[in-house]
C-alpha positions in Angstrom: -0.2 0.1 0.0 1.3 3.8 -0.7 0.1 6.8 0.4 0.8 10.1 -0.1 0.4 13.4 1.5 -1.6 15.8 0.1 0.3 18.0 -2.8 1.9 15.9 -5.2 0.2 14.4 -8.1 -0.3 10.6 -7.8 2.1 8.7 -10.7 0.5 7.1 -13.8 0.7 3.4 -13.4 2.1 3.1 -16.3 4.8 5.8 -15.8 5.9 3.9 -12.7 6.1 0.4 -14.2 8.5 1.9 -16.8 10.5 3.8 -14.3 10.6 0.4 -12.4 11.8 -1.4 -15.3 14.4 1.0 -16.5 15.6 0.8 -12.8 16.0 -3.2 -13.0 13.1 -3.7 -10.6 11.1 -6.9 -11.5 7.5 -6.5 -11.9 6.0 -7.2 -8.6 8.7 -6.3 -6.6 7.8 -4.2 -3.5 8.5 -0.6 -3.5 7.2 2.5 -1.6 5.9 5.6 -3.3 7.2 8.8 -1.3 7.1 12.6 -2.0 9.7 14.5 -0.4 9.3 18.6 -0.2 6.8 21.2 0.4 6.2 22.1 -3.2 7.7 21.5 -6.8 10.8 23.6 -6.3 11.7 22.4 -3.0 11.3 19.2 -4.1 13.8 19.6 -7.4 15.9 21.1 -5.0 16.0 18.1 -2.5 16.8 15.8 -5.7 19.7 17.8 -6.4 20.9 17.2 -2.7 20.4 13.5 -3.0 21.9 13.4 -6.3 25.1 15.5 -5.2 25.4 12.8 -1.8 24.6 15.5 0.4 21.4 14.5 1.6 21.6 10.8 2.3 18.4 10.3 4.6 14.7 10.9 5.1 12.3 10.5 8.2 9.4 8.9 8.5 6.6 9.2 11.3 5.1 6.1 13.1 2.0 7.8 13.8 1.4 8.1 9.8 2.4 4.9 9.2 -0.1 3.4 12.0 -2.7 5.5 10.6 -2.2 4.8 6.6 -1.1 1.1 6.6 2.3 2.0 4.9 4.9 -0.4 5.9 7.4 0.8 8.6 10.6 1.4 7.2 13.2 -1.3 6.9 16.6 -1.9 5.8 16.4 -3.2 2.0 13.4 -1.2 1.5 13.2 0.5 -1.9 11.3 3.9 -1.9 10.4 5.5 -5.4 10.7 9.8 -4.9 8.2 11.1 -7.4 8.3 14.9 -8.3 5.6 17.1 -7.6 3.7 16.1 -10.8 3.9 12.6 -10.2 6.9 11.4 -12.2 8.8 8.8 -10.4 12.2 10.6 -10.7 14.7 8.4 -8.0 14.9 5.2 -6.6 16.8 4.9 -3.1 17.3 2.0 -0.9 16.9 2.4 2.9 20.4 1.2 4.8 19.4 2.1 8.3 16.5 3.0 10.0 17.0 4.2 13.7 14.2 5.7 16.1 14.7 9.0 17.5 12.7 11.1 19.7 11.7 14.4 18.6 12.6 16.4 21.7 16.0 14.7 21.7 16.9 15.3 18.1 20.9 16.1 17.8 23.2 17.0 14.9 24.0 13.8 14.8 20.6 12.4 14.4 19.9 14.8 11.3 23.5 14.6 9.5 21.6 12.7 6.9 19.7 15.7 5.8 20.6 18.5 3.1 23.0 20.7 4.4 20.6 23.6 4.3 18.6 22.4 7.3 21.2 20.2 9.3 20.9 22.6 12.1 18.8 21.5 14.6 17.5 25.0 15.1 16.6 25.2 11.6 15.3 21.4 11.3 13.2 21.2 14.0 10.9 24.2 13.2 10.6 23.2 9.6 10.0 19.6 10.3 7.3 21.0 13.0 5.9 22.6 10.7 6.0 20.3 7.7 4.7 17.3 10.0 1.9 19.2 11.7 0.2 19.8 8.5 0.5 16.1 7.7 -0.8 15.0 11.4 -3.6 17.7 11.5 -6.0 15.3 9.5 -5.7 12.7 12.3 -6.2 14.9 15.3 -2.2 15.0 16.4 0.6 17.4 16.5 4.1 17.3 16.6 5.2 16.7 20.4 8.6 16.9 22.2 8.0 13.3 23.0 6.9 12.1 19.4 9.1 9.2 17.8 10.3 9.2 14.1 12.3 7.2 12.4 16.0 8.7 10.8 16.4 6.7 7.3 19.6 6.5 5.9 19.5 5.6 2.1 21.6 5.1 -1.2 20.6 6.5 -4.5 20.2 3.5 -7.2 18.7 4.7 -10.2 17.5 8.3 -11.2 15.4 9.1 -14.3 16.9 12.1 -15.0 20.5 11.0 -15.6 19.1 7.7 -17.4 17.7 10.6 -20.0 21.0 12.6 -20.0 
């Protein structure tokens, strides 16, 4: 099952199948769709950080996973990142998952994020606003004792690089 937050256009199933075939993923192998960013420009910027090796991880809320039926992040899991228009662009593989408590987050915990937001003084307010928007439909809000997963990943396939 895949759940996307409000904002991005879901991918066209045929485009997703073609992307996975280009990436060498066999038909029927599990992948999870994700969208990272606040809007189209921030998503493109995040993709550039991933391509450059600057951003090597992402974060997931157990509270969202529990309420949407998503699979919890796991080592070996493959993630397809879509752009704002729903185009599959990047294929990632999760290589490490750690649980962190929001109120105890340190620079080491978020070192996998892109360099523009690695300072906890920047990261916490940014993620508070973003996560509160995701949690609001479930009647929840970010709290100091809220857990989240820090997921380190590696880039496996870039649709834009394949076209170059």
